N, C-alpha and C positions, 0 to 999 in steps of 0.2 A: 884214943880208945873211946868207944861208944858206951854210954851208960846203959844199964839194963832197962831203964825207963824209956830211953830213946829207941832201943831195939824193939821193945814191946809195942811202942806206938807205930813203928815202921811196919811190923808184922800185922798189926791191926788194920793199918791202911791197905795193905795187900789183901787182907780178908774182905774188907769193906768193898774193895773194887773188884772182887770176884776172882782174884788170882790164886788165892789159897782157900780152898773150901774144906780141907781136912778129909775129904772123901775122894778116893781115887775113882775115876770113871771106868766102868767096866767096858769090855769090848762090845757087849750087847747094847749098852747105852750109846756107845760111839756109833754103831751101825744104825740104830734107831734114829739118832739125831741126824746122821748123814742122809738117811732117807727123807726125814722131815724137811731138811734143808733143800734137797733136790725137788721135793714136791712144792715147797714154798717158792723156789726161784723159777719154777716152770720147766725144769729139766724133764720131770715126769708130770704130765698133765692128766686131768680126769679122763679116764678111759684107757690110758696107756697101760700096757703090760710091763711089769718089772722084769729085769733079767732073772734067770733061774738062780736058785740058791747056790748052786755049784759055782756059777760065774761070779756072783757077789762075794762068796767066801774066798775064792781065789784072788780076787782083786783087793780084798782087805786083809788077807793073810789070816783068816779065822776059819773055824769049822762051819760046815753047813748048819749044824745045830745052833750055833750062835746067831747066824743069819735068820734061821727060822724063828727063834725066840724074839728077835727084834721085829720081824714081820708080824708075829702074833700080837705084839704090843701095839703096833700101828693099826692092826685090824680092830683091836679093842678100843682104840682111840677114834675109830671110824674114818681113818684116812685111807685104808686099803680094804679090799675084799679079796678073798681067796676061795678057790674051789678045788676039790680034788681033781687032779689031772687037767685042770683048766688054766692054772697060773694065778698070778696075783696082779690085781689091777688097782689103779688109783681111783678113789671115789671122788665125785664132785663135792665141793664144800657144801655144808648144810645151808639152807636158806636162812637169811637173817631173821631173827625173832622180832616181831613188831613191838 
């Protein structure tokens, strides 16, 4: 039988290592991180147009609204730019500050 102190220490180790955050990740956060990862690994490069919301929503099993919220988040982070009836494009990284 494991003591209560041992169990608490084991759980704390999992928290410290990032396995238990106590906060569930929303679908919006998942999509936003997925897009950040694809931009970071070069799948989507500066100037590339992202797939339409309908396609991303179908691929991830979420609503178009969820995808749109995630995109708007990345627009606010200056990773993407979007225009009405133009699509959504990856922005180049900002120049390094001297």
